[in-house]
TITORZA-680342 format. One record per residue (C-alpha): residue number from 1; y, x negated, z. Coordinates in Angstrom, 3 decimals, always signed. Example, Ala and Ser with C-alpha at 12.3 -4.5 7.8 and 13.67 -1.06 7.14 Angstrom:
<recs>
REC    n        c2        c1        c3
REC    1    -4.500   -12.300    +7.800
REC    2    -1.060   -13.670    +7.140
</recs>
This chain:
<recs>
REC    n        c2        c1        c3
REC    1   -14.463   +59.031   +72.177
REC    2   -18.229   +59.477   +72.666
REC    3   -20.399   +61.182   +70.066
REC    4   -21.434   +63.931   +72.491
REC    5   -17.804   +64.736   +73.263
REC    6   -17.105   +65.002   +69.542
REC    7   -20.088   +67.334   +69.169
REC    8   -18.951   +69.531   +72.071
REC    9   -15.415   +69.806   +70.730
REC   10   -16.622   +70.571   +67.204
REC   11   -19.015   +73.282   +68.379
REC   12   -16.358   +74.826   +70.607
REC   13   -13.728   +74.854   +67.870
REC   14   -16.046   +76.306   +65.241
REC   15   -17.347   +79.012   +67.582
REC   16   -13.808   +79.904   +68.649
REC   17   -12.681   +80.057   +65.019
REC   18   -15.576   +82.295   +63.982
REC   19   -15.122   +84.666   +66.917
REC   20   -11.350   +84.821   +66.411
REC   21   -11.683   +85.642   +62.716
REC   22   -14.300   +88.271   +63.540
REC   23   -12.070   +89.990   +66.082
REC   24    -9.004   +89.877   +63.821
REC   25   -10.988   +91.190   +60.878
REC   26   -12.440   +93.994   +62.999
REC   27    -8.981   +94.987   +64.208
REC   28    -7.505   +95.055   +60.693
REC   29   -10.479   +96.916   +59.245
REC   30   -10.790   +99.552   +61.926
REC   31   -11.238  +102.322   +59.359
REC   32   -13.873  +100.452   +57.349
REC   33   -17.349  +101.924   +57.215
REC   34   -19.586   +99.358   +58.906
REC   35   -22.618  +101.550   +59.223
REC   36   -24.533   +99.588   +56.602
REC   37   -24.344   +96.511   +54.426
REC   38   -25.037   +96.685   +50.673
REC   39   -28.515   +95.450   +49.788
REC   40   -27.216   +92.925   +47.270
REC   41   -25.073   +91.251   +49.935
REC   42   -27.988   +91.055   +52.342
REC   43   -30.130   +89.510   +49.593
REC   44   -27.466   +86.936   +48.688
REC   45   -26.910   +86.006   +52.325
REC   46   -30.635   +85.561   +52.813
REC   47   -31.026   +83.378   +49.706
REC   48   -28.030   +81.187   +50.556
REC   49   -29.321   +80.776   +54.108
REC   50   -32.808   +79.814   +52.913
REC   51   -31.524   +77.316   +50.336
REC   52   -29.136   +75.713   +52.834
REC   53   -31.883   +75.509   +55.464
REC   54   -34.131   +73.679   +52.979
REC   55   -31.388   +71.237   +51.988
REC   56   -30.425   +70.618   +55.602
REC   57   -34.064   +70.076   +56.559
REC   58   -34.531   +67.549   +53.755
REC   59   -31.375   +65.722   +54.850
REC   60   -32.596   +65.508   +58.445
REC   61   -36.020   +64.286   +57.308
REC   62   -34.418   +61.675   +55.037
REC   63   -32.123   +60.149   +57.642
REC   64   -34.894   +60.271   +60.259
REC   65   -37.268   +58.391   +57.963
REC   66   -34.580   +55.826   +57.154
REC   67   -33.865   +55.263   +60.849
REC   68   -37.565   +54.817   +61.627
REC   69   -37.872   +52.288   +58.794
REC   70   -34.841   +50.379   +60.110
REC   71   -36.236   +50.334   +63.651
REC   72   -39.582   +49.107   +62.318
REC   73   -37.902   +46.218   +60.482
REC   74   -36.106   +45.194   +63.689
REC   75   -39.349   +45.341   +65.647
REC   76   -41.210   +43.240   +63.048
REC   77   -38.443   +40.652   +62.955
REC   78   -38.273   +40.289   +66.725
REC   79   -42.060   +40.197   +67.105
REC   80   -42.425   +37.550   +64.405
REC   81   -39.858   +35.306   +66.082
REC   82   -41.565   +35.831   +69.434
REC   83   -44.887   +34.792   +67.865
REC   84   -43.219   +31.619   +66.628
REC   85   -42.227   +30.646   +70.165
REC   86   -45.694   +31.471   +71.507
REC   87   -47.707   +29.762   +68.769
REC   88   -45.571   +26.644   +69.175
REC   89   -47.056   +26.089   +72.634
REC   90   -49.669   +23.762   +71.112
REC   91   -46.910   +21.343   +70.050
REC   92   -45.289   +18.703   +72.276
REC   93   -42.636   +19.830   +74.755
REC   94   -39.792   +18.401   +72.695
REC   95   -40.859   +20.434   +69.658
REC   96   -41.388   +23.582   +71.733
REC   97   -37.946   +23.377   +73.297
REC   98   -36.239   +22.632   +69.990
REC   99   -37.846   +25.642   +68.330
REC  100   -37.106   +27.864   +71.309
REC  101   -33.457   +26.823   +71.131
REC  102   -33.385   +27.558   +67.393
REC  103   -34.927   +30.998   +67.907
REC  104   -32.516   +31.755   +70.758
REC  105   -29.560   +30.712   +68.604
REC  106   -30.722   +33.026   +65.832
REC  107   -31.312   +35.964   +68.189
REC  108   -27.923   +35.469   +69.842
REC  109   -26.235   +35.462   +66.439
REC  110   -28.055   +38.620   +65.343
REC  111   -27.140   +40.599   +68.451
REC  112   -23.544   +39.427   +68.889
REC  113   -22.359   +38.794   +65.305
REC  114   -24.544   +40.760   +62.904
REC  115   -25.040   +43.958   +64.874
REC  116   -21.338   +44.898   +65.100
REC  117   -21.065   +44.350   +61.354
REC  118   -24.074   +46.563   +60.646
REC  119   -22.790   +49.413   +62.810
REC  120   -19.574   +49.304   +60.752
REC  121   -21.619   +49.237   +57.503
REC  122   -20.249   +45.808   +56.594
REC  123   -21.981   +42.762   +55.137
REC  124   -23.577   +40.477   +57.713
REC  125   -22.506   +36.811   +57.945
REC  126   -24.539   +34.217   +56.088
REC  127   -24.970   +32.141   +59.226
REC  128   -28.008   +34.187   +60.245
REC  129   -29.860   +33.172   +57.088
REC  130   -28.824   +29.550   +57.677
REC  131   -30.216   +29.602   +61.225
REC  132   -33.505   +31.110   +60.049
REC  133   -33.799   +28.522   +57.267
REC  134   -33.222   +25.789   +59.846
REC  135   -36.141   +27.119   +61.878
REC  136   -38.294   +27.338   +58.745
REC  137   -37.427   +23.749   +57.818
REC  138   -38.261   +22.535   +61.318
REC  139   -41.704   +24.144   +61.156
REC  140   -42.386   +22.994   +57.603
REC  141   -41.455   +19.374   +58.193
REC  142   -43.302   +19.057   +61.516
REC  143   -46.657   +17.621   +60.519
REC  144   -49.576   +18.775   +62.724
REC  145   -50.720   +16.077   +65.142
REC  146   -54.138   +17.459   +66.066
REC  147   -56.573   +20.239   +65.216
REC  148   -54.842   +22.887   +67.330
REC  149   -51.507   +22.198   +65.699
REC  150   -53.169   +22.291   +62.274
REC  151   -54.621   +25.731   +63.073
REC  152   -51.215   +27.005   +64.221
REC  153   -49.261   +25.543   +61.288
REC  154   -50.001   +28.179   +58.624
REC  155   -49.690   +31.171   +61.015
REC  156   -46.262   +29.847   +62.032
REC  157   -45.162   +29.796   +58.401
REC  158   -46.549   +33.309   +57.968
REC  159   -44.514   +34.549   +60.925
REC  160   -41.357   +32.995   +59.494
REC  161   -42.042   +34.761   +56.199
REC  162   -42.481   +38.064   +58.060
REC  163   -39.224   +37.510   +59.972
REC  164   -37.370   +36.667   +56.758
REC  165   -38.703   +39.754   +54.987
REC  166   -37.830   +41.956   +57.971
REC  167   -34.358   +40.431   +58.084
REC  168   -33.707   +41.342   +54.453
REC  169   -34.980   +44.873   +55.092
REC  170   -32.702   +45.159   +58.128
REC  171   -29.567   +43.975   +56.363
REC  172   -30.237   +46.254   +53.385
REC  173   -30.712   +49.264   +55.694
REC  174   -27.287   +48.937   +57.305
REC  175   -25.609   +51.181   +54.751
REC  176   -25.287   +54.925   +55.195
REC  177   -28.414   +56.748   +54.030
REC  178   -26.748   +59.794   +52.455
REC  179   -24.201   +59.383   +49.626
REC  180   -20.847   +61.118   +49.743
REC  181   -21.849   +63.856   +47.301
REC  182   -24.671   +64.918   +49.618
REC  183   -22.284   +65.093   +52.556
REC  184   -19.934   +67.209   +50.458
REC  185   -22.779   +69.586   +49.732
REC  186   -23.888   +69.760   +53.362
REC  187   -20.412   +70.464   +54.734
REC  188   -19.555   +72.933   +51.968
REC  189   -22.882   +74.669   +52.411
REC  190   -22.295   +74.933   +56.143
REC  191   -18.867   +76.481   +55.624
REC  192   -20.253   +78.954   +53.078
REC  193   -23.217   +79.858   +55.286
REC  194   -20.992   +80.506   +58.303
REC  195   -18.512   +82.366   +56.124
REC  196   -21.253   +84.745   +54.978
REC  197   -21.360   +86.101   +58.519
REC  198   -18.253   +88.109   +57.697
REC  199   -19.976   +89.885   +54.803
REC  200   -22.566   +91.472   +57.087
REC  201   -20.248   +94.108   +58.539
REC  202   -20.376   +92.388   +61.922
REC  203   -18.963   +94.461   +64.738
REC  204   -17.206   +93.472   +67.942
REC  205   -20.165   +94.079   +70.256
REC  206   -20.990   +91.301   +72.690
REC  207   -24.449   +90.862   +71.221
REC  208   -23.215   +90.325   +67.670
REC  209   -20.411   +88.029   +68.789
REC  210   -22.911   +85.987   +70.801
REC  211   -25.258   +85.649   +67.824
REC  212   -22.366   +84.680   +65.527
REC  213   -21.238   +82.021   +67.983
REC  214   -24.770   +80.638   +68.480
REC  215   -25.380   +80.544   +64.729
REC  216   -22.144   +78.628   +64.150
REC  217   -22.939   +76.213   +66.976
REC  218   -26.398   +75.608   +65.507
REC  219   -24.969   +74.694   +62.103
REC  220   -22.502   +72.281   +63.709
REC  221   -25.239   +70.705   +65.847
REC  222   -27.548   +70.170   +62.872
REC  223   -24.751   +68.564   +60.858
REC  224   -23.964   +66.334   +63.843
REC  225   -27.661   +65.421   +63.999
REC  226   -27.606   +64.344   +60.358
REC  227   -24.369   +62.388   +60.891
REC  228   -25.795   +60.617   +63.946
REC  229   -29.061   +59.628   +62.237
REC  230   -27.221   +58.640   +59.052
REC  231   -26.389   +55.329   +60.763
REC  232   -29.817   +53.596   +60.972
REC  233   -28.653   +51.112   +63.614
REC  234   -26.325   +53.442   +65.519
REC  235   -22.568   +53.796   +65.353
REC  236   -21.703   +51.711   +68.410
REC  237   -23.388   +49.329   +70.797
REC  238   -26.664   +47.467   +70.338
REC  239   -29.195   +50.105   +71.420
REC  240   -31.175   +49.612   +68.212
REC  241   -31.539   +45.900   +69.053
REC  242   -33.850   +46.745   +71.954
REC  243   -36.799   +44.683   +70.570
REC  244   -34.661   +41.532   +70.635
REC  245   -33.428   +42.353   +74.142
REC  246   -36.975   +42.949   +75.388
REC  247   -38.566   +39.847   +73.872
REC  248   -35.590   +37.474   +74.302
REC  249   -33.736   +38.695   +77.417
REC  250   -32.380   +35.247   +78.304
REC  251   -30.902   +34.606   +74.867
REC  252   -29.346   +38.066   +74.664
REC  253   -27.937   +37.837   +78.189
REC  254   -26.481   +34.384   +77.494
REC  255   -24.915   +35.643   +74.259
REC  256   -23.419   +38.668   +75.974
REC  257   -21.694   +36.442   +78.527
REC  258   -20.704   +37.347   +82.082
</recs>
């Protein structure tokens, strides 16, 4: 089931529940004086709404920042590996092809083996680190044969160090950003905030019912937004691996198969 379908169903169910409770409550409380709402209730509703809006805004900002950091680590890792293949052009053809094959093997492993594990918030296999160490060893043990190779030697090692650092940042960012207690607070706060609608002496007019439904749908959408961004590398597919797919299309296509 797609994420957008889940969002649509959740918004529909919550709106229907709120409107149904409003209509039932209005029918049972037909003799209730709804001409005004006590000032203390209005004040409490306002304060709860403001506090929840601040908490929800901080949650959205936090998961958004974490996702941007994760995407940046992927971009740095892919770019560093691409620089390795390009800077190796000054070496003999045999060395260039061997390093290109090692980079392709690493990229294929990342996209096909590590990415599904990260989207499920599981530990990535150790083979990726082994493949990167093999590439590092190849570069380290290949003595420069001329001045151009000597000039490219240290930058190649620097790019491997950047790729290794970005890899560690990527694997450490695979976990959910928000802890369970924060999610408990967000969901509970959403339920309380929507529930406070019924303390405002809401009537059965089409305008008030429309506003109640839109308010409920907004809360559900914002919670869905937090849930979606709470997975730095997505919850399915390899969309977040776009830098690898752009810089190494042949390796990714070969790994994906027919």
